[in-house]
C-alpha positions in Angstrom: 20.9 -1.4 29.3 19.9 -3.3 26.1 16.7 -3.6 23.7 15.4 -5.4 20.9 13.8 -3.8 18.6 12.4 -5.2 14.5 13.4 -2.8 11.7 13.7 -4.0 8.0 13.1 -7.7 8.2 16.3 -7.7 10.7 16.0 -7.7 14.9 18.0 -5.0 16.2 19.8 -5.2 19.6 20.1 -1.5 20.7 22.0 -0.3 23.8 21.0 2.8 26.1 24.1 4.7 24.5 22.4 4.4 21.0 24.6 1.6 19.3 22.5 -0.7 17.1 23.2 -3.9 15.8 21.1 -5.8 13.5 20.4 -9.3 12.7 18.7 -10.6 9.3 15.5 -12.6 9.6 16.4 -15.6 7.6 13.0 -15.6 5.9 12.8 -13.4 3.1 9.4 -10.9 3.3 9.3 -12.7 7.2 7.8 -8.7 8.1 8.7 -9.5 12.1 6.0 -7.6 14.1 5.5 -8.5 17.9 8.6 -9.1 20.3 8.6 -10.3 23.7 11.3 -11.5 26.2 10.8 -15.6 27.1 11.3 -17.1 30.1 14.4 -19.0 28.6 16.6 -16.0 28.4 16.0 -15.6 24.5 13.7 -13.1 22.6 10.8 -14.3 20.7 8.5 -12.4 17.8 6.2 -13.0 15.4 6.7 -13.2 11.5 3.5 -11.7 10.2 4.9 -12.3 6.6 6.1 -15.6 6.9 3.7 -17.5 9.3 6.3 -18.1 11.7 7.2 -17.7 15.3 10.9 -16.3 15.7 13.2 -17.0 18.5 16.9 -14.8 19.0 19.7 -15.5 21.8 21.3 -12.8 23.2 24.2 -14.1 21.0 22.2 -13.1 17.9 21.5 -16.7 16.7 18.3 -16.9 15.3 15.8 -19.6 15.1 12.0 -19.9 13.4 9.1 -22.0 14.1 6.6 -22.4 11.7 3.1 -21.5 12.6 0.5 -24.8 12.1 -2.2 -22.4 10.5 -1.3 -21.0 6.7 -1.8 -17.6 5.9 -2.1 -16.7 9.6 -0.1 -13.4 9.9 1.1 -14.0 13.3 1.0 -10.5 15.0 1.5 -9.6 18.9 3.0 -11.9 21.2 3.5 -12.0 25.1 4.9 -14.3 27.7 1.7 -15.9 29.4 1.3 -17.0 33.3 1.8 -20.5 31.9 5.4 -19.8 30.7 4.9 -20.0 27.1 4.9 -17.7 24.7 1.0 -16.7 23.8 0.4 -14.9 20.0 -2.5 -13.4 17.9 -3.2 -14.9 14.2 -5.2 -12.2 12.7 -5.0 -13.9 9.3 -6.4 -17.5 11.2 -8.7 -16.1 13.6 -6.8 -18.0 16.5 -4.8 -17.5 19.3 -1.5 -19.1 19.2 0.6 -21.0 21.6 4.2 -21.9 21.8 6.2 -23.5 24.6 10.3 -22.8 24.9 10.9 -26.1 23.0 8.7 -25.0 20.2 5.6 -27.0 20.6 2.7 -25.1 19.2 -1.2 -25.4 20.2 -4.4 -23.1 18.6 -7.0 -21.9 19.9 -10.0 -20.4 17.5 -11.3 -17.1 18.5 -15.2 -17.2 18.9 -17.2 -14.7 17.0 -20.4 -14.4 15.3 -19.2 -13.8 11.8 -16.0 -16.2 11.9 -13.7 -13.1 11.7 -12.2 -11.4 14.5 -9.0 -9.3 13.2 -7.0 -10.4 16.1 -3.6 -7.7 17.2 -2.3 -7.1 20.2 -2.3 -9.6 23.3 -0.8 -8.7 27.1 -0.7 -10.9 29.9 -3.6 -8.5 32.3 -3.3 -8.2 36.4 -5.6 -10.9 36.7 -3.6 -13.8 35.3 -5.1 -13.9 32.1 -4.0 -13.2 28.8 -5.9 -10.2 26.9 -6.3 -9.5 23.0 -7.7 -6.5 20.8 -10.5 -8.1 18.5 -12.9 -6.3 16.1 -15.3 -9.0 15.8 -17.8 -7.6 13.5 -16.6 -9.2 10.7 -16.9 -5.6 8.5 -13.5 -3.5 7.5 -12.8 -0.7 9.6 -12.3 1.5 6.6 -9.5 1.8 4.1 -7.5 5.0 3.5 -4.3 5.8 1.7 -1.7 8.3 2.2 1.1 10.1 0.3 4.8 10.3 0.8 7.6 11.1 -0.8 11.4 8.7 -0.2 14.7 10.3 -1.2 17.4 8.3 -2.6 20.9 7.8 -0.7 22.7 7.6 -3.3 20.9 10.0 -5.6 20.6 12.9 -3.1 18.5 15.1 -6.0 16.0 12.7 -6.8 12.9 12.3 -4.9 10.4 10.3 -6.2 6.7 10.1 -4.4 5.1 7.1 -3.4 1.9 5.9 -2.1 1.3 3.6 1.4 -2.2 1.9 1.5 -3.3 1.6 5.0 -6.5 -1.6 3.8 -9.2 -2.4 6.7 -7.5 0.7 9.2 -8.9 4.1 9.2 -5.7 6.7 8.9 -6.3 7.9 12.6 -5.5 4.8 14.2 -1.9 5.0 12.3 0.7 6.1 14.5 3.7 5.6 12.7 4.7 3.6 9.6 8.4 1.3 9.8 9.0 0.3 5.4 11.1 -2.8 5.2 13.5 -2.8 2.2 11.7 -5.0 0.3 8.3 -3.2 0.2 6.8 -2.2 -2.8 6.4 1.2 -4.1 3.9 3.1 -5.7 4.1 6.2 -7.5 1.7 8.8 -6.2 1.0 10.9 -9.0 -3.1 11.3 -9.5 -2.9 10.0 -12.7 -1.0 7.9 -14.0 -0.3 5.5 -10.8 2.1 3.3 -12.2 2.5 -0.3 -10.2 5.6 -2.1 -10.2 4.7 -5.7 -10.2 6.4 -9.2 -10.4 9.6 -8.6 -9.4 12.0 -10.7 -8.9 15.7 -11.5 -9.5 16.4 -13.8 -12.4 19.8 -15.3 -14.2 19.7 -15.1 -17.7 21.1 -17.1 -20.4 24.6 -15.5 -20.1 25.0 -16.1 -16.2 24.2 -12.4 -15.7 21.9 -11.2 -12.6 19.4 -9.3 -13.5 15.9 -7.7 -12.1 13.0 -8.5 -14.2 9.5 -7.1 -13.3 6.4 -5.2 -15.0 5.2 -1.9 -15.1 1.1 -1.4 -15.1 -0.1 1.9 -16.1 -3.0 2.1 -13.6 -4.7 5.4 -14.6 -5.9 6.9 -17.9 -3.1 8.7 -19.3 -0.5 7.4 -21.6 2.9 7.6 -20.0 5.6 8.3 -22.7 8.9 7.6 -21.0 8.7 5.5 -17.8 11.8 5.8 -16.0 12.8 2.9 -13.6 15.2 2.9 -10.2 16.2 0.0 -8.4 18.0 0.4 -5.5 20.0 -3.0 -4.0 20.9 -3.8 -0.3 22.7 -6.6 1.7 21.7 -8.1 4.7 22.2 -5.4 6.9 19.7 -3.1 4.8 22.7 -1.2 3.2 22.6 0.1 0.0 25.1 -1.4 -2.4 24.1 -0.4 -5.5 22.0 1.8 -7.5 20.8 1.5 -10.9 18.5 3.2 -13.6 16.9 2.7 -17.1 13.5 3.4 -19.3 11.4 1.1 -21.0 11.5 1.2 -24.2 7.6 1.7 -25.0 5.2 4.1 -23.6 3.0 2.7 -21.6 -1.0 3.2 -22.5 -3.7 2.8 -20.0 -4.3 -0.1 -18.5 -1.2 -2.0 -20.0 1.8 -3.4 -18.8 5.5 -3.0 -20.2 8.5 -5.5 -19.1 11.6 -3.7 -17.4 15.2 -5.1 -16.5 17.8 -3.9 -14.6 21.1 -5.7 -14.9 23.0 -6.0 -11.7 26.8 -6.3 -11.9 28.7 -9.7 -11.1 30.7 -9.0 -8.0 27.7 -7.6 -6.4 24.9 -10.1 -6.8 26.2 -12.0 -4.0 25.7 -8.9 -1.9 22.3 -8.7 -2.6 19.3 -9.4 -0.2 16.6 -7.0 -1.0 16.2 -3.9 -3.4 13.2 -1.2 -3.8 12.1 0.1 -7.2 10.9 3.1 -7.9 9.0 4.8 -11.2 9.3 8.3 -12.6 7.9 8.9 -16.1 7.1 11.2 -18.4 4.3 12.1 -20.2 3.2 14.7 -23.1 3.2 18.1 -21.3 3.6 16.7 -17.9 6.5 15.4 -16.2 
């Protein structure tokens, strides 16, 4: 017996013995979400971050189909009674349909406010498709939670980070799965340091360098910002961990650039990365 699960920008085939095989999704930041077995013998999944519907064969071959509506954030997906795949578009206020041949159709969700926040979808016993929506047009709630991450290659290094749940009540969050390209924000009450504009560039000397900006969102000066970057391959395995210090203090509500050099031999293997920041402030570390 096998099942397929979506974890960290990959589709994972899991046997009943617990053996896992990962298949990376081609679109970086695709954020695969719902998944369903299709009538063609393949698995179909929604890419919330990529605005695409993906199809993966039992052999692991992946095809992607862009959804017509930009920023639609496809989420739930189910096989319909007509033999097609139906999916929700929370960002587009629509329900979409895709045939096994890749032909799309979209249907607006009626709402007095024009917003529906469609999420899950399932075929009911009456032969119709059912979806869950919040058609009030109002945000449900907004809460945050704090946690920490332990480093694989730096086992004594523990960095706190913050998880935000926009428009969602915390009591409705059952579990959290984080992709390896997620942005982490240190969870200190003050200062809070945002890691912004992360990207891998090639410098004038042909070296691969991770660049970004640190934004001090709090009211306390950070004297010594310490950047830790973890780099991952296509299978989500750590291939390199590096760190560095920003040579200027971070003043409240100000930003400073950072750069972490990547070894030339490892640069072609890197698919994703995580950046976390530790800090030392006067009388507080």
